C-alpha positions in Angstrom: -18.6 -207.9 67.3 -21.5 -209.0 69.8 -23.7 -207.0 72.6 -23.7 -208.7 76.1 -25.8 -207.7 79.0 -25.4 -209.9 82.3 -26.4 -213.4 81.0 -27.7 -212.1 77.7 -25.7 -212.1 74.3 -26.6 -211.3 70.7 -25.3 -213.2 67.9 -21.9 -212.3 66.4 -22.0 -209.6 63.6 -19.7 -207.8 61.5 -18.6 -204.2 62.0 -17.1 -202.6 59.1 -15.2 -199.1 59.5 -15.1 -197.7 56.1 -15.4 -194.1 54.5 -18.6 -193.1 52.8 -16.9 -193.7 49.4 -15.7 -197.2 50.3 -19.1 -198.0 51.8 -20.6 -197.2 48.2 -18.0 -199.5 46.7 -19.1 -202.3 49.1 -22.7 -201.7 48.4 -22.4 -201.8 44.8 -22.7 -205.5 44.8 -25.9 -205.7 46.8 -29.6 -204.1 46.8 -28.6 -201.2 49.2 -27.8 -197.6 48.4 -26.5 -195.0 50.6 -29.3 -192.2 50.4 -28.0 -189.8 52.8 -25.0 -189.1 55.0 -24.6 -186.8 58.1 -21.1 -185.7 58.7 -20.0 -185.5 62.3 -16.6 -184.2 63.9 -13.5 -185.4 62.7 -14.2 -188.4 60.1 -17.3 -189.6 62.0 -20.6 -189.8 60.0 -24.0 -191.6 60.0 -25.4 -193.0 57.0 -28.9 -193.9 55.7 -29.2 -197.1 53.6 -32.4 -198.2 51.7 -32.9 -201.4 49.9 -34.2 -201.4 46.5 -37.5 -202.5 45.7 
């Protein structure tokens, strides 16, 4: 995915659609941890990720 506005465009980036549990599985192999999750309507959510020091 990338963002475009008139003649400007960002670099391509991955857009991952997963459940909070699946996100934890993906994050296991990284230095990131899901520290908070806010549930919205239906299956929508927002998550806060923190990088381990």
